[in-house]
C-alpha positions in Angstrom: 4.1 -30.5 -27.8 5.3 -28.1 -25.5 8.3 -26.2 -25.3 11.1 -24.7 -22.9 11.8 -20.8 -24.5 15.6 -21.2 -22.4 16.2 -17.7 -23.6 14.2 -16.4 -21.2 13.6 -16.3 -17.2 10.9 -14.6 -16.1 11.1 -13.5 -12.1 9.3 -11.7 -10.0 11.3 -10.7 -6.4 9.0 -10.8 -3.6 9.8 -9.3 0.0 9.1 -7.7 3.6 8.4 -3.7 3.4 12.0 -2.1 3.4 14.1 -5.4 2.2 15.7 -3.9 -0.6 13.7 -5.2 -3.4 14.2 -2.2 -5.3 17.5 -1.3 -4.0 18.2 -4.6 -5.9 16.9 -3.9 -8.9 18.5 -0.9 -9.2 21.7 -3.2 -9.0 20.7 -5.1 -11.6 20.2 -2.9 -13.6 22.9 -0.7 -13.5 25.3 -3.8 -14.4 23.6 -4.8 -16.8 24.2 -2.1 -19.1 21.4 -0.4 -19.7 22.5 3.0 -18.7 25.6 5.1 -20.1 28.4 5.3 -18.1 27.7 9.3 -17.9 24.4 8.8 -17.4 22.5 10.1 -14.1 20.3 7.8 -12.4 18.0 8.5 -9.0 18.3 5.7 -6.6 15.3 3.2 -6.3 14.7 4.7 -10.0 12.1 1.4 -10.7 9.9 4.1 -7.8 8.8 6.4 -10.4 5.7 7.2 -8.3 6.0 10.7 -6.5 5.2 8.9 -3.1 6.8 5.7 -3.7 9.9 7.6 -3.4 9.3 10.0 -0.6 7.8 7.0 1.6 10.7 5.0 0.1 7.8 2.0 -0.7 7.0 0.1 -4.2 2.7 0.3 -4.2 2.3 -0.7 -7.9 4.5 -3.9 -9.0 6.8 -2.8 -11.8 8.3 -4.7 -15.3 11.8 -4.5 -16.4 14.2 -6.5 -18.1 18.3 -7.2 -18.5 20.4 -9.6 -20.6 22.7 -11.6 -19.3 24.5 -14.6 -20.9 22.7 -14.6 -23.8 19.5 -15.0 -21.7 16.7 -11.9 -21.4 15.5 -11.8 -17.3 11.9 -10.2 -17.5 11.8 -8.9 -13.5 8.9 -8.1 -11.8 9.2 -5.7 -8.4 6.4 -6.4 -6.1 5.6 -4.2 -3.4 5.7 -5.7 0.2 3.3 -3.9 2.2 0.4 -6.0 2.5 -2.0 -3.3 1.7 -1.1 -4.1 -2.0 -1.0 -7.3 -1.8 -3.5 -7.4 -4.3 -0.5 -6.4 -6.2 1.8 -9.1 -5.5 -1.3 -11.8 -5.6 -1.9 -11.4 -9.5 1.7 -10.8 -10.5 3.3 -14.1 -9.9 1.1 -15.6 -12.3 3.4 -13.9 -14.8 6.5 -15.7 -13.5 8.2 -19.6 -13.3 9.7 -18.4 -9.9 10.8 -16.0 -7.4 13.8 -14.3 -5.6 13.0 -14.3 -1.9 14.9 -11.5 -0.3 14.9 -11.4 3.3 16.9 -8.6 5.5 20.2 -10.2 7.3 19.2 -8.6 10.5 15.4 -8.9 10.8 15.0 -12.5 9.0 11.4 -13.2 8.0 8.6 -10.9 8.9 4.9 -10.9 8.5 5.1 -10.0 4.8 7.5 -12.4 3.8 5.1 -15.1 5.2 2.4 -13.1 3.3 4.2 -13.3 -0.3 5.9 -16.0 0.1 2.6 -18.4 1.1 1.8 -16.9 -2.1 4.5 -18.5 -4.6 4.0 -21.7 -2.0 0.4 -22.2 -3.9 1.4 -21.6 -7.1 4.2 -24.0 -6.6 6.8 -21.5 -7.7 10.6 -22.5 -7.0 12.8 -20.0 -4.7 16.0 -18.5 -4.7 16.5 -16.9 -1.4 18.8 -14.0 -1.3 19.8 -13.0 2.2 20.1 -9.1 1.4 22.0 -6.4 3.8 25.1 -8.9 4.8 26.9 -5.7 5.5 24.8 -4.5 8.3 26.8 -4.2 11.7 24.7 -6.5 13.4 23.8 -9.6 10.6 23.0 -12.4 11.3 23.1 -14.4 8.1 23.7 -17.7 9.6 20.4 -17.7 11.8 18.0 -16.1 9.4 19.1 -19.6 6.9 17.4 -20.9 9.6 14.8 -18.8 9.7 13.8 -18.9 6.0 14.3 -23.2 5.9 12.0 -23.3 9.0 9.3 -20.6 7.3 9.5 -22.7 4.3 8.6 -26.1 6.3 5.5 -24.4 8.0 4.0 -23.1 4.9 4.4 -26.9 3.6 7.0 -26.2 1.0 7.9 -29.4 -1.4 11.1 -31.0 -1.2 12.5 -29.4 -4.1 11.5 -25.6 -2.7 13.2 -26.6 0.5 16.5 -27.5 -1.1 16.3 -23.6 -2.5 20.1 -22.1 -3.0 20.7 -19.1 -1.1 22.8 -15.9 -1.6 24.5 -13.6 0.5 24.4 -9.9 -1.1 24.5 -6.3 -0.5 21.9 -4.6 -2.9 23.0 -1.2 -2.0 26.8 -1.9 -2.1 25.8 -3.7 -5.7 27.6 -7.1 -4.8 27.0 -11.3 -4.4 28.2 -13.7 -3.1 27.7 -17.9 -2.1 29.2 -17.4 1.2 27.8 -15.3 4.1 31.9 -14.6 5.1 32.7 -13.5 1.7 32.4 -10.1 0.0 31.8 -10.1 -3.8 32.5 -7.9 -6.6 28.9 -7.5 -8.8 25.6 -9.0 -8.6 26.8 -12.5 -10.9 26.1 -14.9 -8.5 22.8 -14.1 -8.7 22.4 -13.9 -12.0 24.0 -17.0 -12.6 22.0 -18.2 -9.8 18.5 -17.4 -11.1 19.5 -18.6 -15.1 20.6 -22.0 -13.5 17.9 -22.4 -11.0 15.0 -20.4 -12.3 13.6 -22.6 -15.0 12.5 -21.3 -18.0 9.0 -20.9 -19.2 7.5 -23.4 -21.0 4.3 -23.7 -23.6 3.0 -24.7 -27.1 4.3 -22.8 -30.1 2.2 -24.8 -32.1 -1.0 -23.9 -30.5 -3.7 -21.2 -30.6 -2.5 -18.2 -28.7 -3.6 -18.1 -25.2 -2.0 -15.1 -22.8 -3.4 -14.4 -19.2 -3.8 -10.5 -18.2 -1.8 -10.1 -15.2 -1.6 -6.1 -14.9 -3.6 -3.4 -15.9 -1.0 -0.1 -16.8 -3.0 3.3 -17.9 -2.2 5.6 -20.1 -3.6 9.2 -20.3 -2.7 9.2 -24.0 -3.4 5.2 -25.0 -5.6 3.9 -22.5 -5.5 0.8 -20.7 -2.5 -1.2 -21.3 -2.3 -5.1 -20.7 0.7 -6.7 -19.3 1.0 -10.5 -19.4 2.8 -13.6 -20.1 2.4 -15.6 -23.5 1.7 -19.2 -22.5 0.3 -20.9 -26.0 0.8 -19.6 -29.7 2.3 -16.3 -30.3 0.7 -13.4 -30.7 1.0 -10.8 -33.4 0.3 -7.4 -34.5 -3.4 -7.0 -35.9 -3.9 -10.2 -35.0 -7.7 -11.0 -34.6 -8.6 -12.3 -31.2 -11.0 -13.1 -28.7 -10.7 -11.9 -24.8 -12.7 -13.8 -22.4 -12.2 -14.5 -18.7 -12.8 -17.4 -16.2 -14.5 -15.8 -13.8 -17.2 -14.0 -16.4 -18.4 -16.6 -19.1 -20.1 -14.7 -20.5 -17.3 -11.8 -21.7 -17.2 -12.8 -25.5 -15.2 -9.8 -27.1 -13.8 -9.8 -30.3 -10.8 -7.2 -31.0 -7.8 -6.8 -32.6 -4.5 -6.5 -31.0 -3.0 -2.5 -32.4 0.5 -2.5 -30.6 2.6 -4.6 -29.3 5.6 -4.1 -26.6 7.9 -6.1 -25.0 10.2 -4.7 -22.2 14.1 -3.5 -22.3 15.4 -2.2 -19.4 12.8 0.5 -17.9 11.7 1.1 -21.8 9.2 -0.4 -23.4 9.6 -1.3 -27.5 7.4 -2.0 -29.8 7.7 -5.9 -31.6 6.1 -6.5 -34.2 5.4 -10.2 -32.7 6.4 -12.3 -29.5 6.3 -16.1 -28.7 5.5 -18.2 -25.7 7.3 -17.0 -22.8 7.8 -13.9 -23.5 5.6 -11.1 -20.8 4.6 -8.4 -23.5 2.1 -5.2 -23.2 -0.5 -4.7 -25.0 -2.3 -1.5 -25.8 -5.5 -0.3 -27.7 -8.0 -2.7 -26.3 -10.3 -0.3 -23.9 -12.3 -3.7 -22.4 -9.3 -5.2 -21.3 -9.1 -6.5 -17.4 -7.1 -8.3 -14.7 -7.8 -11.7 -15.3 -8.7 -11.4 -18.9 -7.3 -14.1 -21.4 -6.0 -13.0 -24.9 -7.2 -16.3 -27.0 -7.1 -16.9 -30.7 -11.0 -17.4 -31.9 -10.0 -20.8 -33.2 -9.8 -22.6 -29.6 -11.0 -20.1 -26.8 -9.9 -21.4 -23.5 -9.8 -18.5 -20.6 -7.1 -19.6 -18.2 -7.4 -20.0 -14.2 -7.5 -16.9 -12.6 -6.9 -16.4 -8.2 -9.5 -13.8 -7.2 -8.0 -11.2 -5.0 -8.7 -11.0 -1.7 -11.9 -8.6 -0.5 -11.1 -5.3 1.1 -11.4 -5.5 4.8 -11.7 -1.5 5.5 -13.6 1.6 3.7 -14.1 4.9 3.7 -16.9 7.8 2.4 -15.6 10.2 -0.2 -17.6 13.0 -0.4 -17.8 16.7 -1.9 -16.8 18.9 0.5 -19.6 21.2 2.2 -17.7 23.7 4.6 -17.8 27.4 4.4 -14.4 27.0 2.6 -15.0 24.7 0.1 -14.0 25.5 -3.5 -11.2 27.7 -2.3 -7.8 25.7 -3.1 -9.0 22.5 -5.1 -9.5 22.3 -9.2 -11.7 19.5 -9.0 -14.7 20.3 -6.5 -17.8 18.5 -8.2 -19.3 15.2 -7.4 -18.6 14.3 -11.6 -15.4 15.3 -10.7 -14.6 13.1 -7.4 -16.7 10.3 -9.4 -14.7 10.3 -12.7 -11.4 10.0 -10.8 -12.6 6.9 -8.2 -13.4 4.5 -11.1 -10.2 5.5 -13.0 -8.1 4.5 -10.3 -10.1 0.5 -11.0 -8.3 0.8 -14.2 -4.9 0.2 -12.3 -5.8 -1.1 -8.7 -7.5 -4.6 -8.3 -7.8 -4.9 -4.7 -10.1 -1.8 -4.8 -13.7 -1.0 -4.6 -15.4 1.8 -5.4 -19.7 1.9 -4.6 -22.5 4.5 -5.5 -24.2 5.3 -2.4 -27.6 6.9 -2.1 -26.6 10.3 -2.3 -25.4 11.6 -5.4 -22.0 13.1 -4.1 -21.0 10.4 -1.7 -19.1 7.1 -3.0 -18.1 4.5 -0.5 -14.5 3.3 -1.4 -13.0 -0.1 0.1 -9.6 -0.9 0.4 -6.9 -3.7 2.2 -6.0 -1.0 4.5 -5.3 2.4 5.9 -2.2 2.9 4.3 -4.1 1.6 0.8 -6.2 4.4 1.1 -4.1 6.8 2.6 -2.2 6.5 -1.0 -5.5 7.0 -3.1 -6.4 10.3 -0.8 -2.6 11.9 -1.3 -2.8 11.3 -5.5 -5.8 12.8 -5.7 -5.1 15.9 -3.5 -1.7 16.2 -5.5 -3.4 16.1 -8.9 -5.4 19.4 -7.5 -8.8 17.3 -6.5 -11.0 18.6 -3.1 -13.0 16.6 -1.2 -14.0 15.4 2.2 -13.3 12.2 4.1 -15.1 9.5 6.9 -13.1 8.1 9.3 -11.9 4.4 8.4 -14.5 1.9 9.4 -13.6 -1.9 8.6 -16.2 -4.3 6.8 -17.9 -6.6 8.6 -19.4 -10.5 7.2 -21.7 -12.9 8.6 -21.5 -16.8 8.7 -24.5 -19.2 7.4 -25.6 -18.8 11.4 -25.7 -15.2 11.1 -23.0 -14.7 13.2 -21.1 -11.1 13.3 -17.4 -11.8 11.8 -15.0 -8.8 11.4 -11.7 -8.9 9.9 -8.5 -9.8 12.3 -4.9 -8.7 12.1 -1.9 -10.8 13.3 0.4 -7.7 14.9 3.8 -8.0 15.2 6.1 -5.7 17.5 9.3 -5.0 17.5 10.5 -2.2 20.4 13.4 -1.8 22.9 12.6 -3.9 26.5 11.2 -0.7 28.1 8.2 -0.1 26.0 7.1 -4.0 26.3 4.7 -2.6 29.2 3.2 0.4 27.5 2.8 -1.6 24.7 1.1 -4.3 25.7 -1.6 -2.0 27.9 -2.4 -0.2 25.0 -2.8 -3.4 22.9 -4.9 -5.1 25.0 -7.2 -2.1 25.6 -7.8 -2.5 21.7 -8.8 -6.0 22.2 -5.8 -7.5 21.4 -4.7 -11.1 22.1 -0.9 -11.6 22.9 0.1 -14.6 21.5 3.9 -14.6 22.2 6.5 -12.7 23.6 10.2 -13.4 22.5 13.7 -11.7 22.7 15.5 -11.1 19.8 18.2 -9.5 21.0 19.7 -8.0 24.6 17.6 -4.6 24.1 15.1 -5.8 22.4 11.3 -7.5 21.9 9.3 -9.1 19.4 5.2 -9.4 20.5 2.6 -11.1 18.6 -0.9 -10.3 19.2 -4.3 -11.7 17.6 -6.4 -8.5 17.6 -9.0 -7.1 15.0 -8.3 -4.4 12.4 -10.7 -1.8 13.9 -8.5 -2.0 17.0 -5.1 -0.6 14.6 -7.4 2.5 13.5 -5.8 5.2 15.3 -2.7 3.6 17.1 0.1 3.9 14.7 0.4 7.7 15.9 0.3 6.2 19.5 2.7 3.8 19.1 5.4 6.0 17.7 4.8 8.2 20.6 4.7 5.7 23.4 8.1 3.7 22.2 9.7 7.3 21.1 10.0 6.4 17.6 12.1 3.5 18.3 9.8 0.6 17.7 8.7 -1.3 14.5 4.8 -2.4 13.6 3.7 -5.2 11.2 0.4 -6.2 10.5 -0.6 -9.0 8.4 -4.8 -9.9 7.5 -5.4 -12.8 9.5 -9.1 -13.9 7.9 -12.6 -13.2 9.5 -13.3 -13.8 13.5 -16.0 -13.1 15.7 -16.9 -9.7 16.7 -14.0 -8.6 19.5 -16.8 -6.0 21.0 -17.2 -2.4 21.7 -14.4 -0.1 21.5 -13.8 3.2 22.0 -11.5 4.8 18.8 -10.5 7.5 20.9 -10.3 8.6 24.9 -9.8 12.5 23.9 -12.4 14.7 22.7 -12.0 18.0 19.8 -11.3 21.2 20.8 -14.1 22.8 18.0 -14.0 26.3 16.5 -17.5 28.4 17.1 -16.6 31.3 15.1 -15.7 32.1 11.6 -13.0 34.0 10.9 -8.3 34.1 11.1 -7.6 32.0 14.2 -5.5 35.4 16.2 -2.8 34.8 18.8 -4.9 36.1 21.6 -7.6 33.2 20.8 -5.6 31.1 20.9 -3.4 31.5 23.7 -6.6 31.6 25.8 -7.6 27.9 23.7 -4.3 26.7 24.8 -4.9 26.1 28.3 -8.1 23.9 27.0 -5.3 21.1 24.7 -3.6 20.5 22.4 -3.8 23.0 19.3 -3.5 22.0 15.1 -3.0 25.6 13.9 -1.4 29.0 13.9 -2.6 32.3 14.2 -4.0 33.2 10.4 -5.6 30.1 9.6 -8.9 30.3 8.4 -11.4 28.9 10.8 -15.1 27.9 10.5 -17.8 27.3 12.9 -18.2 23.2 13.5 -13.9 23.0 12.4 -11.8 20.8 14.9 -8.4 23.5 16.0 -7.2 21.2 18.4 -7.2 17.8 20.8 -8.6 18.2 24.5 -7.2 15.6 27.0 -10.5 15.3 28.2 -13.0 12.8 26.8 -15.9 15.3 25.9 -15.4 18.3 23.5 -14.6 21.8 23.8 -15.8 24.8 22.0 -13.5 27.9 21.7 -13.2 31.5 19.7 -10.2 31.6 19.0 -10.9 34.6 16.3 -11.6 36.7 19.5 -9.6 39.8 19.9 -8.3 41.6 22.7 -10.6 44.7 23.7 -8.3 47.7 23.6 -8.6 50.4 26.5 -6.1 53.7 26.7 -3.8 51.6 29.1 -4.0 47.9 26.5 -2.6 48.6 22.9 -2.6 45.7 20.6 0.6 45.4 20.4 1.0 44.0 23.3 -0.1 40.7 21.8 3.1 40.3 21.0 4.0 39.1 24.9 1.8 36.0 24.2 3.4 33.3 24.3 2.0 30.6 22.3 2.8 26.2 22.2 3.9 25.0 18.8 1.1 22.9 17.4 0.8 19.7 16.1 0.8 19.9 13.0 -0.8 16.6 11.4 0.3 14.6 8.4 -2.3 12.8 6.5 -2.0 9.6 8.3 -2.1 11.1 11.9 -5.3 13.1 10.4 -6.9 9.7 9.1 -5.9 8.2 12.8 -7.3 11.0 14.7 -11.1 11.9 12.8 -13.9 10.5 15.3 -16.6 8.7 13.6 -18.4 11.9 13.6 -15.6 13.8 12.3 -14.5 14.4 8.6 -11.4 15.2 7.4 -11.5 17.9 4.1 -8.9 17.6 1.7 -7.6 20.5 -0.6 -4.1 20.4 -2.8 -3.1 23.0 -0.1 -4.7 21.9 3.4 -5.8 19.4 5.8 -8.7 19.8 7.8 -10.7 18.2 10.3 -14.3 19.2 11.0 -17.7 18.0 12.7 -19.6 16.7 10.5 -22.7 18.5 11.7 -21.0 22.2 11.9 -23.9 23.5 13.8 -23.4 23.2 17.7 -27.0 23.1 18.7 -28.2 20.7 15.8 -24.9 18.0 16.5 -25.9 18.4 20.4 -29.4 17.3 19.4 -28.4 14.4 17.3 -25.9 13.4 20.1 -29.3 13.5 22.8 -31.0 11.3 19.8 -28.3 8.7 19.7 -27.7 8.7 23.5 -31.7 8.1 23.9 -31.6 4.9 21.0 
């Protein structure tokens, strides 16, 4: 007989990127008393990954638990960025309700719609928390109306539309029931979670059933499956069957060797757990996301939503440049292959395929940010490799018509820059759907455009809007192919000789465009060292030194003034490289190069393309 586990609440915190999910979890953890009074705790303690801390984004969902009013509240902190939407889709199967966090100024944004839509699909009850209520430009009453409109747009039930609203400042650590009232602590939110999020249900007398919603990975214990117990009990040393709804042939008999529950930020080893508990299981190497752990007496896999397919791909390959192997620790195809396939242990949205070349792998993900985080993680771990330009993944419909991934693009931009943004995006096959003023000085533009039109645009966008624009994108399915598109209106400045760049050579080269390197930088033939304002590539010798005579000495080089170069970040390099170029990634350097280094062979290849 099904029962409610009244002492547990399982809740996910969902929101658009940068609306304060992780900061909210921080406040709940601090006030639950899991830290000592004198304990030094970092901000955004749930963002444990170095890249998450630097960029201020959540990449992997995290589990934690707090105790309040004799209840255990299991909290899942989810990513807000659409590139990590695979994380959101799967963790929602583990919870019984969601806290939707909305910025008190920005209101519902593209990813708010995305994550809320996923919760609606699973009929999860919603508690709305309007955050950053203490912002000077906060407009909470208008945001409440916008959230209700969004719920109606998404086809919410009467119960979901009748959701409670709580107003909070996560950074200051308080919540209240009224927008104009400053609170003293987070109790209003915690009380609302316990009162309005239903307790988990299940049959404790039925055989065990537990869906694995998340996989963690640890070098010492291997794969760790995380999920919620739907029926029965789970015990250490229990014999179980591993099965999968989408893979009927998967039937693996195994044993539970280690069992953990969450307490604050720690995993606590337990001997058994019952319905509604979110637990971790280690010691099963074959465990995957979407698997169900069942009692052998009743093998019934729980249905699991298939994760959305990737939309963008890059080729990762062994670095074969003249500077290869000088800066990286792991450089061979075996190293790169093992690392990419290991990433699949935790990243459900990623695809890795071997190609007909032994040293080249096709890696597909949900967006440029998704793949750039993988590249950055690998270089920090000591890997050296090369990657190609990102390309979108096409499909064909039943009539053989070519389809490409489409995006809804939302741009909040000062009124002075709307013209240049509209011009640039329409050049990239974007169609303007709407143009709405959101304040006296700011306009929101909504475009529908192909995903490939956004590749390489973010840098232009930041330049065109002087850093004042905000752009958000949301995958909008596949649409008919929109025609050919020129990725880059500028050419590359290419080094013609190997060696070290010198001031005299760079001084002459800077007249041809914008440089990326400084004196003393090692260069090689075919390496891209700058950007030409013209469409064709320019070849220069930056290792060229001044010929010395009786009247001209090398010290006169000091009088030459160089324009400061543009030092490119990883994302800027990914945006800049063209289809005939590669990005060379090492722990110390990022270099751009032509795929074909020899200028004669490069010209022949280009000639063949033009004559085909």
